[in-house]
All heavy atoms as a GROMACS GRO file, in nm:
protein
  608
    1MET      N    1   8.530   8.978  11.723
    1MET     CA    2   8.650   9.021  11.790
    1MET      C    3   8.775   9.005  11.706
    1MET      O    4   8.857   9.094  11.697
    1MET     CB    5   8.665   8.945  11.924
    1MET     CG    6   8.789   8.981  11.997
    1MET     SD    7   8.824   8.866  12.127
    1MET     CE    8   8.989   8.814  12.081
    2LEU      N    9   8.787   8.890  11.639
    2LEU     CA   10   8.903   8.868  11.555
    2LEU      C   11   8.906   8.961  11.436
    2LEU      O   12   9.013   9.011  11.397
    2LEU     CB   13   8.906   8.722  11.504
    2LEU     CG   14   8.934   8.616  11.609
    2LEU    CD1   15   8.927   8.478  11.547
    2LEU    CD2   16   9.072   8.635  11.673
    3ASP      N   17   8.787   8.992  11.379
    3ASP     CA   18   8.782   9.079  11.266
    3ASP      C   19   8.824   9.224  11.305
    3ASP      O   20   8.894   9.293  11.232
    3ASP     CB   21   8.647   9.080  11.195
    3ASP     CG   22   8.534   9.098  11.290
    3ASP    OD1   23   8.551   9.088  11.414
    3ASP    OD2   24   8.422   9.132  11.243
    4ASP      N   25   8.787   9.267  11.424
    4ASP     CA   26   8.828   9.399  11.475
    4ASP      C   27   8.979   9.404  11.497
    4ASP      O   28   9.044   9.503  11.463
    4ASP     CB   29   8.757   9.432  11.604
    4ASP     CG   30   8.606   9.449  11.587
    4ASP    OD1   31   8.564   9.489  11.471
    4ASP    OD2   32   8.532   9.426  11.681
    5ALA      N   33   9.034   9.297  11.552
    5ALA     CA   34   9.180   9.296  11.580
    5ALA      C   35   9.257   9.294  11.445
    5ALA      O   36   9.360   9.371  11.427
    5ALA     CB   37   9.214   9.173  11.658
    6LEU      N   38   9.212   9.217  11.351
    6LEU     CA   39   9.276   9.214  11.218
    6LEU      C   40   9.268   9.346  11.145
    6LEU      O   41   9.366   9.394  11.089
    6LEU     CB   42   9.221   9.101  11.132
    6LEU     CG   43   9.282   9.081  10.999
    6LEU    CD1   44   9.428   9.052  11.006
    6LEU    CD2   45   9.209   8.975  10.923
    7GLU      N   46   9.154   9.409  11.156
    7GLU     CA   47   9.133   9.541  11.090
    7GLU      C   48   9.224   9.642  11.152
    7GLU      O   49   9.289   9.722  11.083
    7GLU     CB   50   8.991   9.583  11.104
    7GLU     CG   51   8.957   9.711  11.028
    7GLU     CD   52   8.816   9.749  11.026
    7GLU    OE1   53   8.727   9.664  11.058
    7GLU    OE2   54   8.784   9.864  10.991
    8HIS      N   55   9.240   9.642  11.284
    8HIS     CA   56   9.330   9.732  11.352
    8HIS      C   57   9.475   9.712  11.312
    8HIS      O   58   9.548   9.807  11.280
    8HIS     CB   59   9.317   9.714  11.500
    8HIS     CG   60   9.404   9.801  11.582
    8HIS    ND1   61   9.385   9.938  11.595
    8HIS    CD2   62   9.521   9.777  11.650
    8HIS    CE1   63   9.480   9.990  11.672
    8HIS    NE2   64   9.567   9.894  11.703
    9LEU      N   65   9.515   9.584  11.298
    9LEU     CA   66   9.658   9.556  11.258
    9LEU      C   67   9.678   9.600  11.113
    9LEU      O   68   9.784   9.663  11.083
    9LEU     CB   69   9.682   9.406  11.268
    9LEU     CG   70   9.690   9.351  11.413
    9LEU    CD1   71   9.696   9.201  11.405
    9LEU    CD2   72   9.813   9.406  11.482
   10VAL      N   73   9.586   9.574  11.023
   10VAL     CA   74   9.606   9.605  10.884
   10VAL      C   75   9.603   9.757  10.861
   10VAL      O   76   9.678   9.812  10.783
   10VAL     CB   77   9.498   9.537  10.794
   10VAL    CG1   78   9.507   9.584  10.653
   10VAL    CG2   79   9.517   9.385  10.801
   11ARG      N   80   9.516   9.828  10.932
   11ARG     CA   81   9.512   9.977  10.920
   11ARG      C   82   9.643  10.041  10.962
   11ARG      O   83   9.683  10.144  10.907
   11ARG     CB   84   9.400  10.034  11.006
   11ARG     CG   85   9.265  10.018  10.949
   11ARG     CD   86   9.159  10.081  11.040
   11ARG     NE   87   9.028  10.056  10.989
   11ARG     CZ   88   8.956  10.150  10.922
   11ARG    NH1   89   9.003  10.269  10.909
   11ARG    NH2   90   8.836  10.123  10.882
   12GLY      N   91   9.716   9.979  11.052
   12GLY     CA   92   9.846  10.031  11.089
   12GLY      C   93   9.956  10.011  10.986
   12GLY      O   94  10.060  10.077  10.985
   13ILE      N   95   9.934   9.917  10.889
   13ILE     CA   96  10.036   9.887  10.792
   13ILE      C   97  10.012   9.967  10.661
   13ILE      O   98  10.109  10.007  10.597
   13ILE     CB   99  10.024   9.739  10.752
   13ILE    CG1  100  10.059   9.652  10.870
   13ILE    CG2  101  10.113   9.702  10.633
   13ILE    CD1  102  10.029   9.501  10.849
   14VAL      N  103   9.889   9.995  10.621
   14VAL     CA  104   9.864  10.049  10.490
   14VAL      C  105   9.868  10.202  10.483
   14VAL      O  106   9.869  10.267  10.587
   14VAL     CB  107   9.722  10.002  10.444
   14VAL    CG1  108   9.720   9.853  10.432
   14VAL    CG2  109   9.613  10.053  10.533
   15ASP      N  110   9.878  10.255  10.364
   15ASP     CA  111   9.874  10.399  10.336
   15ASP      C  112   9.734  10.456  10.324
   15ASP      O  113   9.712  10.575  10.344
   15ASP     CB  114   9.950  10.429  10.207
   15ASP     CG  115  10.101  10.411  10.222
   15ASP    OD1  116  10.151  10.422  10.336
   15ASP    OD2  117  10.166  10.379  10.120
   16HIS      N  118   9.636  10.369  10.293
   16HIS     CA  119   9.492  10.408  10.281
   16HIS      C  120   9.412  10.336  10.381
   16HIS      O  121   9.341  10.246  10.346
   16HIS     CB  122   9.446  10.384  10.140
   16HIS     CG  123   9.521  10.448  10.031
   16HIS    ND1  124   9.630  10.384   9.966
   16HIS    CD2  125   9.509  10.572   9.979
   16HIS    CE1  126   9.680  10.467   9.880
   16HIS    NE2  127   9.608  10.580   9.884
   17PRO      N  128   9.416  10.374  10.509
   17PRO     CA  129   9.347  10.298  10.610
   17PRO      C  130   9.193  10.306  10.601
   17PRO      O  131   9.124  10.216  10.653
   17PRO     CB  132   9.395  10.359  10.746
   17PRO     CG  133   9.447  10.493  10.709
   17PRO     CD  134   9.495  10.486  10.569
   18ASP      N  135   9.141  10.404  10.535
   18ASP     CA  136   8.996  10.416  10.522
   18ASP      C  137   8.937  10.315  10.428
   18ASP      O  138   8.822  10.282  10.430
   18ASP     CB  139   8.955  10.554  10.473
   18ASP     CG  140   8.990  10.662  10.576
   18ASP    OD1  141   8.995  10.628  10.694
   18ASP    OD2  142   9.008  10.779  10.538
   19ASP      N  143   9.022  10.256  10.341
   19ASP     CA  144   8.978  10.154  10.243
   19ASP      C  145   8.984  10.011  10.300
   19ASP      O  146   8.951   9.916  10.230
   19ASP     CB  147   9.062  10.160  10.114
   19ASP     CG  148   9.034  10.285  10.035
   19ASP    OD1  149   8.926  10.351  10.057
   19ASP    OD2  150   9.116  10.324   9.952
   20VAL      N  151   9.031   9.995  10.422
   20VAL     CA  152   9.042   9.861  10.480
   20VAL      C  153   8.903   9.814  10.534
   20VAL      O  154   8.838   9.886  10.608
   20VAL     CB  155   9.145   9.857  10.593
   20VAL    CG1  156   9.145   9.726  10.666
   20VAL    CG2  157   9.279   9.895  10.546
   21LYS      N  158   8.865   9.700  10.486
   21LYS     CA  159   8.740   9.637  10.531
   21LYS      C  160   8.763   9.490  10.560
   21LYS      O  161   8.829   9.423  10.481
   21LYS     CB  162   8.632   9.652  10.425
   21LYS     CG  163   8.607   9.792  10.367
   21LYS     CD  164   8.473   9.842  10.413
   21LYS     CE  165   8.440   9.976  10.356
   21LYS     NZ  166   8.531  10.081  10.373
   22VAL      N  167   8.715   9.444  10.670
   22VAL     CA  168   8.730   9.305  10.707
   22VAL      C  169   8.589   9.245  10.725
   22VAL      O  170   8.509   9.297  10.801
   22VAL     CB  171   8.810   9.284  10.838
   22VAL    CG1  172   8.818   9.140  10.879
   22VAL    CG2  173   8.949   9.343  10.821
   23ALA      N  174   8.561   9.141  10.649
   23ALA     CA  175   8.434   9.070  10.660
   23ALA      C  176   8.457   8.931  10.716
   23ALA      O  177   8.540   8.856  10.668
   23ALA     CB  178   8.369   9.062  10.521
   24ALA      N  179   8.379   8.897  10.821
   24ALA     CA  180   8.388   8.765  10.882
   24ALA      C  181   8.277   8.674  10.826
   24ALA      O  182   8.161   8.718  10.818
   24ALA     CB  183   8.375   8.777  11.028
   25LYS      N  184   8.315   8.555  10.782
   25LYS     CA  185   8.219   8.456  10.733
   25LYS      C  186   8.248   8.326  10.802
   25LYS      O  187   8.359   8.292  10.834
   25LYS     CB  188   8.234   8.441  10.580
   25LYS     CG  189   8.210   8.564  10.503
   25LYS     CD  190   8.238   8.544  10.356
   25LYS     CE  191   8.219   8.673  10.280
   25LYS     NZ  192   8.248   8.653  10.135
   26THR      N  193   8.139   8.248  10.826
   26THR     CA  194   8.155   8.119  10.884
   26THR      C  195   8.133   8.008  10.774
   26THR      O  196   8.029   8.014  10.709
   26THR     CB  197   8.055   8.095  10.996
   26THR    OG1  198   8.073   8.195  11.092
   26THR    CG2  199   8.073   7.961  11.061
   27LEU      N  200   8.231   7.926  10.757
   27LEU     CA  201   8.223   7.818  10.656
   27LEU      C  202   8.228   7.687  10.725
   27LEU      O  203   8.248   7.678  10.847
   27LEU     CB  204   8.343   7.830  10.557
   27LEU     CG  205   8.358   7.967  10.486
   27LEU    CD1  206   8.483   7.970  10.406
   27LEU    CD2  207   8.236   7.995  10.399
   28ARG      N  208   8.210   7.578  10.648
   28ARG     CA  209   8.211   7.444  10.707
   28ARG      C  210   8.347   7.415  10.768
   28ARG      O  211   8.354   7.344  10.868
   28ARG     CB  212   8.180   7.340  10.599
   28ARG     CG  213   8.036   7.338  10.564
   28ARG     CD  214   8.013   7.227  10.460
   28ARG     NE  215   8.075   7.276  10.338
   28ARG     CZ  216   8.085   7.209  10.224
   28ARG    NH1  217   8.036   7.091  10.219
   28ARG    NH2  218   8.139   7.263  10.119
   29ARG      N  219   8.449   7.456  10.705
   29ARG     CA  220   8.583   7.422  10.748
   29ARG      C  221   8.642   7.519  10.856
   29ARG      O  222   8.759   7.512  10.892
   29ARG     CB  223   8.681   7.413  10.636
   29ARG     CG  224   8.643   7.304  10.540
   29ARG     CD  225   8.743   7.286  10.424
   29ARG     NE  226   8.829   7.403  10.402
   29ARG     CZ  227   8.909   7.408  10.298
   29ARG    NH1  228   8.916   7.314  10.213
   29ARG    NH2  229   8.983   7.516  10.281
   30GLY      N  230   8.563   7.612  10.897
   30GLY     CA  231   8.611   7.712  10.996
   30GLY      C  232   8.571   7.854  10.954
   30GLY      O  233   8.490   7.875  10.863
   31ASP      N  234   8.626   7.949  11.024
   31ASP     CA  235   8.592   8.090  10.997
   31ASP      C  236   8.682   8.142  10.885
   31ASP      O  237   8.798   8.101  10.870
   31ASP     CB  238   8.612   8.172  11.125
   31ASP     CG  239   8.511   8.141  11.232
   31ASP    OD1  240   8.404   8.093  11.197
   31ASP    OD2  241   8.541   8.163  11.351
   32LEU      N  242   8.631   8.239  10.817
   32LEU     CA  243   8.703   8.306  10.710
   32LEU      C  244   8.699   8.459  10.736
   32LEU      O  245   8.589   8.510  10.758
   32LEU     CB  246   8.644   8.278  10.571
   32LEU     CG  247   8.694   8.365  10.456
   32LEU    CD1  248   8.835   8.331  10.423
   32LEU    CD2  249   8.604   8.342  10.333
   33LEU      N  250   8.813   8.520  10.736
   33LEU     CA  251   8.822   8.668  10.746
   33LEU      C  252   8.874   8.716  10.609
   33LEU      O  253   8.981   8.683  10.570
   33LEU     CB  254   8.917   8.712  10.859
   33LEU     CG  255   8.874   8.672  10.998
   33LEU    CD1  256   8.985   8.710  11.099
   33LEU    CD2  257   8.744   8.737  11.036
   34GLU      N  258   8.790   8.795  10.546
   34GLU     CA  259   8.823   8.848  10.413
   34GLU      C  260   8.868   8.997  10.433
   34GLU      O  261   8.786   9.076  10.475
   34GLU     CB  262   8.707   8.836  10.321
   34GLU     CG  263   8.741   8.874  10.177
   34GLU     CD  264   8.621   8.848  10.088
   34GLU    OE1  265   8.532   8.936  10.084
   34GLU    OE2  266   8.617   8.743  10.023
   35VAL      N  267   8.987   9.024  10.397
   35VAL     CA  268   9.047   9.161  10.415
   35VAL      C  269   9.046   9.226  10.275
   35VAL      O  270   9.112   9.173  10.180
   35VAL     CB  271   9.188   9.153  10.472
   35VAL    CG1  272   9.245   9.290  10.485
   35VAL    CG2  273   9.191   9.081  10.599
   36ARG      N  274   8.983   9.339  10.259
   36ARG     CA  275   8.984   9.419  10.137
   36ARG      C  276   9.065   9.540  10.162
   36ARG      O  277   9.040   9.615  10.258
   36ARG     CB  278   8.840   9.452  10.094
   36ARG     CG  279   8.763   9.332  10.054
   36ARG     CD  280   8.630   9.374   9.994
   36ARG     NE  281   8.560   9.255   9.948
   36ARG     CZ  282   8.570   9.202   9.827
   36ARG    NH1  283   8.650   9.257   9.738
   36ARG    NH2  284   8.503   9.092   9.797
   37VAL      N  285   9.159   9.570  10.070
   37VAL     CA  286   9.249   9.684  10.085
   37VAL      C  287   9.253   9.757   9.950
   37VAL      O  288   9.217   9.704   9.844
   37VAL     CB  289   9.391   9.642  10.131
   37VAL    CG1  290   9.388   9.585  10.268
   37VAL    CG2  291   9.456   9.548  10.035
   38HIS      N  292   9.306   9.876   9.953
   38HIS     CA  293   9.329   9.958   9.834
   38HIS      C  294   9.433   9.883   9.746
   38HIS      O  295   9.527   9.824   9.802
   38HIS     CB  296   9.378  10.097   9.870
   38HIS     CG  297   9.378  10.196   9.758
   38HIS    ND1  298   9.484  10.207   9.674
   38HIS    CD2  299   9.287  10.289   9.727
   38HIS    CE1  300   9.456  10.299   9.586
   38HIS    NE2  301   9.337  10.352   9.616
   39PRO      N  302   9.421   9.887   9.611
   39PRO     CA  303   9.516   9.818   9.528
   39PRO      C  304   9.660   9.856   9.551
   39PRO      O  305   9.750   9.767   9.538
   39PRO     CB  306   9.471   9.855   9.386
   39PRO     CG  307   9.328   9.891   9.398
   39PRO     CD  308   9.311   9.946   9.537
   40GLU      N  309   9.688   9.980   9.587
   40GLU     CA  310   9.824  10.022   9.613
   40GLU      C  311   9.880   9.962   9.743
   40GLU      O  312  10.003   9.954   9.759
   40GLU     CB  313   9.832  10.172   9.622
   40GLU     CG  314   9.804  10.241   9.493
   40GLU     CD  315   9.808  10.391   9.509
   40GLU    OE1  316   9.843  10.446   9.617
   40GLU    OE2  317   9.770  10.465   9.410
   41ASP      N  318   9.797   9.919   9.834
   41ASP     CA  319   9.837   9.863   9.962
   41ASP      C  320   9.848   9.714   9.962
   41ASP      O  321   9.889   9.652  10.064
   41ASP     CB  322   9.741   9.910  10.073
   41ASP     CG  323   9.747  10.055  10.097
   41ASP    OD1  324   9.856  10.115  10.081
   41ASP    OD2  325   9.643  10.112  10.132
   42LEU      N  326   9.812   9.647   9.856
   42LEU     CA  327   9.807   9.502   9.851
   42LEU      C  328   9.949   9.444   9.879
   42LEU      O  329   9.962   9.347   9.956
   42LEU     CB  330   9.756   9.457   9.716
   42LEU     CG  331   9.717   9.309   9.704
   42LEU    CD1  332   9.610   9.272   9.805
   42LEU    CD2  333   9.668   9.281   9.567
   43GLY      N  334  10.048   9.501   9.816
   43GLY     CA  335  10.186   9.455   9.838
   43GLY      C  336  10.233   9.476   9.981
   43GLY      O  337  10.308   9.390  10.033
   44ARG      N  338  10.189   9.581  10.046
   44ARG     CA  339  10.227   9.606  10.186
   44ARG      C  340  10.168   9.500  10.278
   44ARG      O  341  10.232   9.458  10.369
   44ARG     CB  342  10.179   9.746  10.229
   44ARG     CG  343  10.261   9.854  10.178
   44ARG     CD  344  10.205   9.989  10.223
   44ARG     NE  345  10.309  10.083  10.217
   44ARG     CZ  346  10.388  10.116  10.323
   44ARG    NH1  347  10.364  10.070  10.441
   44ARG    NH2  348  10.482  10.207  10.310
   45VAL      N  349  10.044   9.465  10.250
   45VAL     CA  350   9.974   9.368  10.342
   45VAL      C  351  10.030   9.229  10.316
   45VAL      O  352  10.046   9.148  10.411
   45VAL     CB  353   9.823   9.372  10.317
   45VAL    CG1  354   9.753   9.265  10.394
   45VAL    CG2  355   9.766   9.504  10.356
   46ILE      N  356  10.062   9.195  10.192
   46ILE     CA  357  10.121   9.062  10.168
   46ILE      C  358  10.262   9.050  10.210
   46ILE      O  359  10.305   8.956  10.273
   46ILE     CB  360  10.104   9.026  10.011
   46ILE    CG1  361   9.956   9.014   9.977
   46ILE    CG2  362  10.176   8.894   9.983
   46ILE    CD1  363   9.923   8.997   9.835
   47GLY      N  364  10.340   9.154  10.181
   47GLY     CA  365  10.479   9.158  10.226
   47GLY      C  366  10.570   9.084  10.130
   47GLY      O  367  10.528   9.013  10.036
   48ARG      N  368  10.698   9.097  10.152
   48ARG     CA  369  10.797   9.037  10.070
   48ARG      C  370  10.794   8.884  10.092
   48ARG      O  371  10.819   8.842  10.207
   48ARG     CB  372  10.937   9.091  10.102
   48ARG     CG  373  11.043   9.044  10.002
   48ARG     CD  374  11.172   9.112  10.041
   48ARG     NE  375  11.153   9.258  10.022
   48ARG     CZ  376  11.244   9.334   9.962
   48ARG    NH1  377  11.351   9.286   9.915
   48ARG    NH2  378  11.220   9.466   9.950
   49GLY      N  379  10.764   8.807   9.995
   49GLY     CA  380  10.756   8.664  10.006
   49GLY      C  381  10.638   8.618  10.097
   49GLY      O  382  10.640   8.502  10.141
   50GLY      N  383  10.543   8.704  10.124
   50GLY     CA  384  10.427   8.668  10.200
   50GLY      C  385  10.453   8.673  10.352
   50GLY      O  386  10.373   8.626  10.428
   51ARG      N  387  10.559   8.735  10.394
   51ARG     CA  388  10.592   8.736  10.539
   51ARG      C  389  10.493   8.812  10.620
   51ARG      O  390  10.456   8.768  10.728
   51ARG     CB  391  10.733   8.806  10.553
   51ARG     CG  392  10.845   8.717  10.506
   51ARG     CD  393  10.975   8.788  10.534
   51ARG     NE  394  11.082   8.721  10.462
   51ARG     CZ  395  11.201   8.766  10.445
   51ARG    NH1  396  11.228   8.887  10.486
   51ARG    NH2  397  11.292   8.700  10.379
   52THR      N  398  10.444   8.929  10.574
   52THR     CA  399  10.351   9.009  10.649
   52THR      C  400  10.219   8.936  10.659
   52THR      O  401  10.156   8.926  10.772
   52THR     CB  402  10.332   9.144  10.584
   52THR    OG1  403  10.456   9.212  10.571
   52THR    CG2  404  10.240   9.233  10.672
   53ALA      N  405  10.168   8.880  10.552
   53ALA     CA  406  10.044   8.799  10.557
   53ALA      C  407  10.059   8.682  10.648
   53ALA      O  408   9.966   8.652  10.726
   53ALA     CB  409  10.004   8.758  10.418
   54ARG      N  410  10.170   8.615  10.642
   54ARG     CA  411  10.190   8.500  10.733
   54ARG      C  412  10.193   8.545  10.881
   54ARG      O  413  10.136   8.474  10.967
   54ARG     CB  414  10.321   8.429  10.694
   54ARG     CG  415  10.341   8.295  10.764
   54ARG     CD  416  10.465   8.221  10.711
   54ARG     NE  417  10.567   8.310  10.647
   54ARG     CZ  418  10.601   8.295  10.520
   54ARG    NH1  419  10.547   8.206  10.442
   54ARG    NH2  420  10.695   8.374  10.470
   55ALA      N  421  10.254   8.663  10.910
   55ALA     CA  422  10.261   8.713  11.044
   55ALA      C  423  10.117   8.750  11.091
   55ALA      O  424  10.082   8.719  11.208
   55ALA     CB  425  10.347   8.833  11.054
   56LEU      N  426  10.036   8.808  11.004
   56LEU     CA  427   9.900   8.842  11.042
   56LEU      C  428   9.817   8.713  11.071
   56LEU      O  429   9.742   8.710  11.167
   56LEU     CB  430   9.830   8.920  10.931
   56LEU     CG  431   9.881   9.068  10.910
   56LEU    CD1  432   9.824   9.125  10.776
   56LEU    CD2  433   9.844   9.151  11.026
   57ARG      N  434   9.841   8.611  10.989
   57ARG     CA  435   9.771   8.483  11.013
   57ARG      C  436   9.811   8.423  11.144
   57ARG      O  437   9.732   8.366  11.215
   57ARG     CB  438   9.800   8.386  10.896
   57ARG     CG  439   9.728   8.427  10.772
   57ARG     CD  440   9.756   8.328  10.660
   57ARG     NE  441   9.678   8.365  10.541
   57ARG     CZ  442   9.733   8.412  10.430
   57ARG    NH1  443   9.867   8.426  10.420
   57ARG    NH2  444   9.664   8.446  10.326
   58THR      N  445   9.938   8.434  11.176
   58THR     CA  446   9.992   8.378  11.305
   58THR      C  447   9.929   8.452  11.424
   58THR      O  448   9.884   8.387  11.519
   58THR     CB  449  10.144   8.392  11.310
   58THR    OG1  450  10.199   8.317  11.199
   58THR    CG2  451  10.197   8.337  11.442
   59VAL      N  452   9.922   8.583  11.417
   59VAL     CA  453   9.867   8.661  11.530
   59VAL      C  454   9.718   8.630  11.547
   59VAL      O  455   9.672   8.605  11.659
   59VAL     CB  456   9.892   8.812  11.509
   59VAL    CG1  457   9.814   8.892  11.606
   59VAL    CG2  458  10.036   8.840  11.516
   60VAL      N  459   9.646   8.628  11.441
   60VAL     CA  460   9.499   8.603  11.443
   60VAL      C  461   9.478   8.460  11.488
   60VAL      O  462   9.387   8.431  11.566
   60VAL     CB  463   9.432   8.635  11.312
   60VAL    CG1  464   9.288   8.584  11.311
   60VAL    CG2  465   9.439   8.784  11.287
   61GLY      N  466   9.558   8.366  11.443
   61GLY     CA  467   9.545   8.231  11.485
   61GLY      C  468   9.568   8.215  11.634
   61GLY      O  469   9.504   8.132  11.699
   62ALA      N  470   9.664   8.290  11.687
   62ALA     CA  471   9.690   8.282  11.833
   62ALA      C  472   9.576   8.348  11.913
   62ALA      O  473   9.546   8.298  12.027
   62ALA     CB  474   9.817   8.356  11.866
   63LEU      N  475   9.506   8.446  11.854
   63LEU     CA  476   9.392   8.504  11.927
   63LEU      C  477   9.269   8.422  11.919
   63LEU      O  478   9.176   8.436  12.002
   63LEU     CB  479   9.362   8.641  11.866
   63LEU     CG  480   9.468   8.753  11.886
   63LEU    CD1  481   9.425   8.875  11.809
   63LEU    CD2  482   9.476   8.782  12.034
   64SER      N  483   9.258   8.330  11.816
   64SER     CA  484   9.138   8.251  11.799
   64SER      C  485   9.126   8.143  11.908
   64SER      O  486   9.219   8.072  11.942
   64SER     CB  487   9.142   8.182  11.664
   64SER     OG  488   9.038   8.091  11.650
   65THR      N  489   9.004   8.141  11.962
   65THR     CA  490   8.978   8.041  12.069
   65THR      C  491   8.887   7.930  12.022
   65THR      O  492   8.874   7.831  12.088
   65THR     CB  493   8.912   8.109  12.187
   65THR    OG1  494   8.790   8.170  12.148
   65THR    CG2  495   9.002   8.213  12.254
   66GLU      N  496   8.828   7.946  11.903
   66GLU     CA  497   8.730   7.848  11.854
   66GLU      C  498   8.780   7.755  11.750
   66GLU      O  499   8.710   7.666  11.705
   66GLU     CB  500   8.610   7.925  11.800
   66GLU     CG  501   8.542   8.007  11.907
   66GLU     CD  502   8.424   8.087  11.851
   66GLU    OE1  503   8.385   8.064  11.732
   66GLU    OE2  504   8.373   8.175  11.920
   67GLY      N  505   8.901   7.772  11.703
   67GLY     CA  506   8.950   7.681  11.602
   67GLY      C  507   9.022   7.754  11.488
   67GLY      O  508   9.059   7.867  11.506
   68PRO      N  509   9.040   7.688  11.377
   68PRO     CA  510   9.119   7.748  11.266
   68PRO      C  511   9.045   7.866  11.199
   68PRO      O  512   8.925   7.866  11.192
   68PRO     CB  513   9.135   7.632  11.167
   68PRO     CG  514   9.020   7.542  11.195
   68PRO     CD  515   8.995   7.553  11.342
   69VAL      N  516   9.125   7.966  11.165
   69VAL     CA  517   9.072   8.084  11.094
   69VAL      C  518   9.153   8.101  10.969
   69VAL      O  519   9.274   8.098  10.971
   69VAL     CB  520   9.088   8.208  11.181
   69VAL    CG1  521   9.041   8.334  11.111
   69VAL    CG2  522   9.009   8.191  11.315
   70ARG      N  523   9.082   8.116  10.858
   70ARG     CA  524   9.147   8.137  10.730
   70ARG      C  525   9.139   8.290  10.698
   70ARG      O  526   9.036   8.357  10.726
   70ARG     CB  527   9.076   8.062  10.616
   70ARG     CG  528   9.157   8.044  10.494
   70ARG     CD  529   9.090   7.952  10.398
   70ARG     NE  530   9.038   8.035  10.291
   70ARG     CZ  531   8.935   8.010  10.219
   70ARG    NH1  532   8.866   7.902  10.238
   70ARG    NH2  533   8.895   8.090  10.126
   71ILE      N  534   9.245   8.350  10.640
   71ILE     CA  535   9.246   8.486  10.608
   71ILE      C  536   9.278   8.502  10.464
   71ILE      O  537   9.376   8.449  10.414
   71ILE     CB  538   9.348   8.563  10.694
   71ILE    CG1  539   9.320   8.556  10.838
   71ILE    CG2  540   9.361   8.707  10.647
   71ILE    CD1  541   9.424   8.614  10.924
   72ASP      N  542   9.188   8.570  10.388
   72ASP     CA  543   9.213   8.603  10.244
   72ASP      C  544   9.229   8.752  10.229
   72ASP      O  545   9.154   8.830  10.287
   72ASP     CB  546   9.093   8.561  10.161
   72ASP     CG  547   9.080   8.409  10.145
   72ASP    OD1  548   9.183   8.342  10.169
   72ASP    OD2  549   8.974   8.365  10.106
   73VAL      N  550   9.335   8.793  10.158
   73VAL     CA  551   9.361   8.934  10.130
   73VAL      C  552   9.315   8.964   9.988
   73VAL      O  553   9.356   8.900   9.895
   73VAL     CB  554   9.506   8.969  10.149
   73VAL    CG1  555   9.534   9.114  10.122
   73VAL    CG2  556   9.552   8.933  10.294
   74VAL      N  557   9.234   9.066   9.971
   74VAL     CA  558   9.173   9.100   9.842
   74VAL      C  559   9.184   9.249   9.825
   74VAL      O  560   9.164   9.327   9.920
   74VAL     CB  561   9.025   9.058   9.839
   74VAL    CG1  562   8.960   9.090   9.705
   74VAL    CG2  563   9.008   8.914   9.874
   75ASP      N  564   9.212   9.295   9.700
   75ASP     CA  565   9.208   9.439   9.676
   75ASP      C  566   9.068   9.480   9.647
   75ASP      O  567   8.982   9.402   9.612
   75ASP     CB  568   9.304   9.482   9.562
   75ASP     CG  569   9.269   9.428   9.426
   75ASP    OD1  570   9.171   9.350   9.422
   75ASP    OD2  571   9.336   9.460   9.334
   76VAL      N  572   9.035   9.611   9.663
   76VAL     CA  573   8.898   9.660   9.653
   76VAL      C  574   8.845   9.650   9.511
   76VAL      O  575   8.724   9.656   9.493
   76VAL     CB  576   8.883   9.802   9.709
   76VAL    CG1  577   8.906   9.806   9.855
   76VAL    CG2  578   8.975   9.899   9.635
   77ASP      N  579   8.928   9.640   9.408
   77ASP     CA  580   8.879   9.629   9.274
   77ASP      C  581   8.820   9.492   9.241
   77ASP      O  582   8.739   9.480   9.156
   77ASP     CB  583   8.993   9.661   9.173
   77ASP     CG  584   9.027   9.809   9.176
   77ASP    OD1  585   8.945   9.889   9.222
   77ASP    OD2  586   9.140   9.845   9.132
   78ARG      N  587   8.870   9.393   9.309
   78ARG     CA  588   8.822   9.257   9.284
   78ARG      C  589   8.690   9.233   9.354
   78ARG      O  590   8.670   9.271   9.465
   78ARG     CB  591   8.927   9.155   9.338
   78ARG     CG  592   8.893   9.012   9.302
   78ARG     CD  593   9.003   8.921   9.344
   78ARG     NE  594   8.939   8.801   9.393
   78ARG     CZ  595   8.994   8.717   9.476
   78ARG    NH1  596   9.113   8.737   9.522
   78ARG    NH2  597   8.934   8.611   9.516
   79ARG      N  598   8.600   9.167   9.288
   79ARG     CA  599   8.469   9.144   9.346
   79ARG      C  600   8.457   9.004   9.403
   79ARG      O  601   8.510   8.912   9.369
   79ARG     CB  602   8.360   9.158   9.238
   79ARG     CG  603   8.367   9.298   9.179
   79ARG     CD  604   8.273   9.391   9.246
   79ARG     NE  605   8.282   9.524   9.180
   79ARG     CZ  606   8.319   9.634   9.243
   79ARG    NH1  607   8.352   9.632   9.363
   79ARG    NH2  608   8.321   9.744   9.179
   0.00000   0.00000   0.00000
């Protein structure tokens, strides 16, 4: 559910919404949502001074009912 919500939010921000992919992973310290975007959209998702990324983390954190969620933003060229 959280990955779908995050994907919907990120698709509304970027210029290449078809390149947005969100992968959910469960780690020892909590859940991890890995967001992959087109390299040209990386700056849009992070935002000036990290404001957009921080806002996305805040919204997803508020939606989370099971505990802390970590969000990593990655461009599609990085493996």
